[in-house]
VEXDREN-441911 format. One line per field, with one value per residue: residue number from 1; x, y, z of N, C-alpha, C, O in turn; residue in three letters. Coordinates in steps of 0.05 Angstrom, whole numbers, plus 5000, padded with zeros to 4 digits. Example, Ala and Ser with C-alpha at 12.3 -4.5 7.8 and 13.67 -1.06 7.14 Angstrom:
<atoms>
timar: c(1  2) $
n.px: c(5264  5257) $
n.py: c(4886  4955) $
n.pz: c(5156  5142) $
ca.px: c(5246  5273) $
ca.py: c(4910  4979) $
ca.pz: c(5156  5143) $
c.px: c(5264  5258) $
c.py: c(4934  5001) $
c.pz: c(5156  5157) $
o.px: c(5285  5268) $
o.py: c(4934  5023) $
o.pz: c(5169  5161) $
finu: c(ala  ser) $
</atoms>
This chain:
<atoms>
timar: c(1  2  3  4  5  6  7  8  9  10  11  12  13  14  15  16  17  18  19  20  21  22  23  24  25  26  27  28  29  30  31  32  33  34  35  36  37  38  39  40  41  42  43  44  45  46  47  48  49  50  51  52  53  54  55  56  57  58  59  60  61  62  63  64  65  66  67  68  69  70  71  72  73  74  75  76  77  78  79  80  81  82  83  84  85  86  87  88  89  90  91  92  93  94  95  96  97  98  99  100  101  102  103  104  105  106  107  108  109  110  111  112  113  114  115  116  117  118  119  120  121  122  123  124  125  126  127  128  129  130  131  132  133  134  135  136  137  138  139  140  141  142  143  144  145  146  147  148  149  150  151  152  153  154  155  156  157) $
n.px: c(4755  4775  4776  4764  4792  4782  4800  4815  4875  4862  4808  4814  4849  4812  4781  4804  4817  4766  4755  4799  4778  4730  4749  4782  4737  4710  4750  4768  4717  4701  4744  4729  4685  4697  4735  4688  4664  4697  4703  4648  4646  4686  4662  4615  4648  4666  4616  4608  4650  4639  4586  4609  4641  4610  4583  4620  4640  4597  4585  4646  4648  4681  4728  4715  4714  4748  4812  4847  4841  4843  4824  4774  4766  4775  4803  4780  4760  4722  4731  4701  4729  4758  4804  4797  4749  4718  4678  4691  4707  4766  4795  4785  4792  4844  4857  4855  4828  4794  4822  4829  4858  4845  4850  4851  4845  4850  4826  4867  4857  4831  4775  4762  4740  4728  4744  4771  4770  4801  4794  4839  4849  4889  4918  4913  4871  4877  4859  4820  4788  4770  4788  4761  4725  4706  4676  4660  4611  4584  4580  4600  4652  4680  4742  4761  4813  4840  4866  4874  4830  4777  4745  4718  4710  4671  4605  4584  4535) $
n.py: c(4722  4666  4599  4547  4485  4427  4415  4466  4477  4487  4473  4413  4406  4419  4377  4334  4343  4336  4280  4255  4282  4245  4193  4191  4192  4143  4097  4081  4064  4024  3987  3975  3955  3907  3881  3868  3835  3792  3775  3758  3718  3679  3666  3633  3597  3570  3549  3515  3479  3455  3430  3390  3366  3332  3305  3280  3245  3218  3190  3161  3130  3093  3125  3168  3231  3282  3273  3317  3373  3374  3327  3329  3346  3342  3326  3345  3301  3272  3215  3191  3180  3159  3185  3229  3257  3290  3335  3388  3449  3456  3504  3513  3466  3465  3502  3563  3619  3670  3713  3696  3645  3576  3533  3467  3429  3363  3318  3273  3224  3159  3123  3191  3240  3293  3367  3426  3488  3544  3609  3655  3722  3729  3774  3821  3868  3890  3840  3820  3829  3810  3752  3677  3623  3555  3491  3429  3438  3472  3526  3590  3633  3694  3737  3800  3823  3793  3756  3691  3670  3634  3580  3609  3659  3716  3701  3694  3740) $
n.pz: c(3417  3454  3437  3485  3500  3541  3608  3662  3699  3755  3757  3752  3800  3842  3833  3843  3898  3919  3907  3943  3995  3999  3991  4040  4077  4065  4063  4122  4132  4105  4118  4168  4161  4129  4168  4213  4181  4169  4221  4236  4200  4219  4262  4244  4215  4260  4281  4237  4240  4291  4278  4241  4276  4306  4270  4250  4290  4301  4257  4259  4302  4331  4333  4351  4371  4315  4304  4285  4250  4199  4183  4179  4128  4056  3994  3927  3879  3934  3978  4025  4090  4153  4162  4126  4126  4088  4110  4111  4080  4035  4051  4103  4131  4121  4158  4156  4145  4115  4143  4192  4239  4253  4301  4323  4382  4409  4457  4460  4474  4450  4438  4423  4464  4477  4455  4435  4398  4371  4342  4318  4292  4242  4235  4284  4292  4239  4204  4242  4307  4355  4389  4378  4405  4424  4447  4460  4481  4444  4454  4431  4443  4462  4462  4473  4465  4424  4436  4481  4493  4523  4561  4603  4569  4548  4522  4460  4426) $
ca.px: c(4751  4788  4763  4775  4787  4792  4797  4836  4893  4849  4788  4830  4858  4786  4769  4824  4813  4741  4765  4815  4768  4714  4769  4790  4718  4702  4765  4757  4687  4711  4765  4719  4662  4719  4742  4667  4655  4721  4694  4622  4658  4701  4637  4602  4661  4662  4593  4608  4667  4620  4570  4625  4659  4591  4581  4646  4634  4568  4596  4667  4644  4709  4748  4704  4717  4772  4844  4852  4822  4842  4816  4746  4767  4785  4805  4753  4732  4732  4721  4694  4740  4764  4828  4789  4718  4697  4660  4692  4720  4794  4813  4778  4806  4880  4864  4863  4799  4779  4833  4831  4869  4832  4865  4840  4857  4836  4841  4884  4849  4817  4760  4765  4718  4727  4758  4764  4770  4801  4800  4855  4860  4923  4936  4900  4868  4873  4839  4796  4798  4768  4790  4739  4732  4686  4691  4638  4585  4581  4577  4624  4660  4702  4766  4761  4839  4852  4880  4869  4794  4773  4718  4704  4705  4647  4595  4576  4510) $
ca.py: c(4706  4641  4571  4532  4456  4412  4429  4485  4466  4492  4455  4390  4404  4415  4349  4311  4342  4321  4259  4251  4276  4224  4170  4194  4186  4118  4079  4070  4051  4000  3972  3972  3935  3883  3869  3862  3811  3771  3766  3738  3689  3661  3658  3622  3577  3553  3533  3496  3459  3445  3412  3370  3345  3316  3293  3256  3226  3196  3169  3145  3126  3078  3142  3189  3260  3278  3277  3343  3392  3363  3300  3332  3358  3329  3339  3335  3285  3261  3191  3199  3160  3173  3202  3245  3252  3309  3354  3420  3458  3455  3524  3511  3440  3474  3521  3589  3624  3702  3725  3677  3622  3559  3513  3443  3412  3345  3312  3257  3199  3137  3144  3228  3247  3324  3377  3459  3499  3571  3621  3675  3733  3728  3804  3829  3894  3887  3818  3820  3847  3787  3715  3668  3595  3535  3466  3406  3448  3484  3555  3604  3653  3712  3752  3821  3831  3781  3728  3689  3661  3604  3575  3629  3687  3723  3685  3712  3735) $
ca.pz: c(3442  3449  3444  3507  3506  3564  3632  3670  3726  3776  3759  3760  3829  3851  3826  3855  3922  3926  3909  3964  4012  3992  4002  4068  4095  4052  4063  4147  4142  4089  4134  4192  4148  4123  4197  4223  4165  4184  4251  4226  4182  4240  4278  4226  4207  4280  4282  4215  4254  4314  4268  4225  4290  4312  4246  4242  4314  4300  4231  4260  4330  4339  4335  4371  4356  4296  4318  4273  4234  4173  4181  4174  4101  4042  3967  3908  3890  3962  3986  4060  4111  4183  4157  4102  4120  4069  4117  4113  4050  4037  4066  4131  4140  4124  4185  4155  4124  4117  4155  4216  4236  4265  4314  4334  4396  4415  4481  4454  4468  4436  4423  4431  4480  4473  4434  4431  4372  4373  4318  4323  4277  4230  4244  4305  4283  4206  4192  4260  4331  4373  4383  4389  4417  4430  4455  4453  4485  4427  4459  4418  4466  4452  4476  4457  4460  4404  4447  4507  4496  4537  4574  4620  4563  4543  4496  4428  4432) $
c.px: c(4768  4774  4777  4769  4793  4788  4824  4849  4873  4822  4796  4838  4830  4776  4785  4821  4793  4745  4784  4799  4740  4723  4771  4762  4708  4720  4762  4732  4691  4728  4746  4700  4676  4723  4717  4663  4674  4709  4669  4633  4668  4681  4624  4621  4667  4640  4594  4624  4649  4606  4582  4637  4636  4584  4595  4649  4618  4579  4622  4666  4669  4729  4742  4703  4746  4793  4853  4835  4821  4826  4783  4744  4770  4790  4782  4767  4746  4711  4721  4713  4747  4787  4820  4759  4699  4673  4666  4708  4750  4806  4808  4795  4840  4884  4866  4834  4790  4794  4835  4845  4862  4854  4850  4858  4839  4846  4860  4880  4840  4800  4762  4741  4713  4745  4758  4777  4778  4807  4808  4853  4887  4939  4916  4896  4868  4853  4815  4805  4798  4777  4767  4747  4710  4700  4661  4611  4576  4572  4602  4621  4682  4720  4768  4788  4849  4870  4873  4837  4798  4748  4704  4703  4677  4635  4587  4542  4493) $
c.py: c(4674  4621  4554  4498  4440  4421  4444  4467  4466  4474  4424  4389  4404  4387  4331  4313  4332  4291  4243  4258  4255  4200  4170  4187  4156  4097  4070  4055  4025  3977  3963  3946  3904  3865  3856  3832  3788  3758  3747  3713  3674  3647  3631  3593  3560  3536  3509  3469  3436  3421  3385  3354  3325  3297  3266  3236  3208  3179  3152  3141  3116  3098  3169  3213  3263  3285  3309  3350  3385  3338  3303  3338  3330  3340  3326  3323  3275  3232  3191  3168  3174  3193  3230  3242  3270  3327  3378  3424  3459  3474  3524  3489  3449  3492  3549  3599  3656  3717  3715  3656  3606  3535  3493  3438  3389  3337  3290  3233  3184  3125  3170  3230  3278  3339  3411  3468  3525  3586  3649  3697  3733  3753  3814  3866  3902  3865  3812  3828  3823  3761  3703  3642  3581  3510  3445  3418  3466  3520  3571  3626  3671  3728  3773  3832  3816  3753  3719  3678  3631  3601  3591  3655  3691  3709  3705  3713  3731) $
c.pz: c(3436  3454  3460  3504  3525  3591  3642  3695  3748  3779  3765  3788  3845  3857  3846  3888  3932  3922  3935  3999  4017  4005  4031  4085  4089  4066  4097  4146  4124  4105  4158  4183  4144  4154  4212  4203  4171  4202  4247  4216  4200  4260  4269  4217  4240  4291  4262  4229  4273  4301  4253  4248  4303  4294  4246  4270  4318  4274  4239  4286  4345  4348  4353  4355  4336  4311  4314  4260  4205  4167  4174  4145  4082  4014  3951  3886  3917  3964  4017  4072  4135  4182  4137  4102  4105  4081  4119  4084  4060  4057  4096  4145  4141  4147  4180  4138  4130  4139  4183  4216  4258  4274  4327  4354  4409  4445  4481  4458  4456  4443  4437  4443  4477  4457  4443  4406  4380  4342  4326  4300  4266  4239  4256  4293  4256  4198  4215  4284  4350  4366  4396  4392  4422  4432  4446  4459  4460  4428  4448  4434  4451  4475  4460  4449  4438  4410  4477  4517  4503  4552  4591  4606  4559  4520  4475  4427  4398) $
o.px: c(4770  4758  4799  4746  4818  4769  4847  4838  4868  4815  4783  4832  4829  4767  4775  4823  4795  4734  4780  4804  4733  4712  4764  4765  4698  4709  4751  4728  4681  4724  4750  4699  4668  4716  4721  4660  4665  4703  4670  4629  4659  4683  4621  4610  4673  4643  4583  4614  4646  4610  4570  4643  4643  4580  4588  4660  4621  4580  4623  4686  4676  4746  4757  4695  4764  4793  4862  4814  4802  4817  4769  4722  4768  4783  4769  4786  4770  4688  4742  4710  4743  4789  4836  4745  4674  4653  4648  4719  4757  4821  4824  4808  4856  4906  4877  4823  4778  4781  4847  4847  4869  4870  4835  4882  4817  4866  4870  4897  4834  4807  4765  4721  4689  4763  4740  4794  4764  4821  4793  4856  4907  4962  4896  4913  4858  4832  4793  4829  4819  4776  4755  4769  4690  4723  4645  4591  4552  4562  4625  4601  4698  4714  4775  4790  4871  4881  4868  4826  4812  4731  4680  4697  4660  4649  4586  4527  4469) $
o.py: c(4664  4621  4545  4488  4439  4437  4438  4449  4445  4462  4411  4368  4387  4378  4317  4293  4318  4277  4220  4246  4251  4188  4151  4177  4144  4079  4048  4035  4004  3953  3941  3924  3883  3842  3834  3810  3766  3734  3724  3691  3651  3625  3611  3572  3536  3515  3487  3447  3412  3397  3364  3331  3302  3274  3242  3214  3188  3154  3130  3149  3125  3093  3184  3215  3248  3301  3324  3337  3389  3333  3284  3336  3307  3363  3306  3335  3270  3229  3190  3145  3198  3212  3249  3230  3269  3333  3393  3406  3462  3467  3534  3492  3442  3499  3562  3586  3661  3733  3730  3644  3614  3522  3501  3440  3394  3346  3286  3217  3198  3109  3172  3222  3285  3326  3418  3454  3534  3577  3665  3683  3737  3755  3819  3883  3923  3871  3801  3835  3815  3750  3710  3634  3596  3505  3449  3411  3472  3534  3565  3638  3663  3731  3770  3847  3825  3737  3736  3677  3613  3620  3588  3675  3675  3703  3729  3694  3727) $
o.pz: c(3414  3473  3453  3505  3528  3594  3636  3708  3759  3800  3782  3800  3863  3878  3864  3902  3952  3940  3943  4019  4040  4023  4045  4107  4108  4079  4099  4159  4133  4103  4167  4194  4155  4160  4223  4214  4176  4202  4255  4225  4200  4270  4283  4212  4239  4305  4267  4230  4270  4308  4251  4243  4311  4300  4245  4269  4332  4276  4229  4297  4367  4365  4365  4332  4340  4329  4331  4256  4191  4145  4167  4135  4089  4010  3957  3875  3922  3956  4031  4066  4137  4196  4134  4086  4105  4068  4128  4071  4084  4076  4112  4165  4158  4156  4198  4120  4150  4153  4198  4194  4280  4260  4344  4351  4419  4456  4503  4450  4436  4460  4462  4431  4473  4445  4459  4395  4398  4324  4337  4280  4281  4247  4241  4287  4251  4187  4209  4286  4361  4344  4417  4386  4426  4426  4428  4446  4462  4411  4456  4439  4433  4499  4436  4429  4430  4395  4495  4539  4495  4554  4594  4620  4566  4500  4478  4428  4396) $
finu: c(met  lys  asn  gln  asn  gly  phe  ser  leu  ile  glu  leu  leu  ile  val  val  thr  ile  ile  leu  val  ile  ser  ala  ile  ala  ile  pro  ser  tyr  leu  arg  ala  arg  leu  gln  ser  asn  glu  ala  ser  ala  val  ser  ser  leu  arg  thr  ile  asn  thr  ala  ala  val  thr  tyr  ser  thr  thr  tyr  ser  asp  val  gly  phe  pro  pro  thr  leu  gly  ser  met  gly  gly  thr  ser  pro  cys  ala  pro  ser  ala  ala  ser  ala  cys  leu  leu  asp  asp  ala  leu  ser  gln  gly  thr  lys  asn  gly  tyr  ser  phe  val  trp  thr  ser  asp  gly  leu  thr  pro  ser  gln  ser  tyr  thr  ile  ser  ala  thr  pro  val  gln  val  gly  ala  ser  gly  gln  arg  met  phe  cys  thr  asp  leu  ala  gly  val  ile  arg  tyr  asp  ala  thr  gly  ser  gly  cys  asn  ala  thr  ser  thr  pro  val  gln) $
</atoms>
């Protein structure tokens, strides 16, 4: 009787097939979970930006609401000023975080009276599916197609 060491080719093929089947089941679930995570992060980031905007307008009442998203950020160490308020982290104040691009639109007045913020997936379907937006009212809304969110869009529950 011959002494066998290791695995036969058939046994290795069966193991590889099992791994491929498990991967085929797990990878779509992982991608869906990552997409939902990015969307939840975008909603949370919009809430953070709204809070920072109100804090900014209270602190720098002569300016009103910030003119740009970057003016609520700042480098580390940070010395707060109207140009760099140190209220947001660097990634968010630069406009991109967790697969979403954030755009701040001010009314252009001095002092500023209102603003809108939009969060758009960097790659619709891969980094996120829905576009989110909010304004001074603080209601976060979404558009299911990933583009075109406005004040009449569906509120996030």
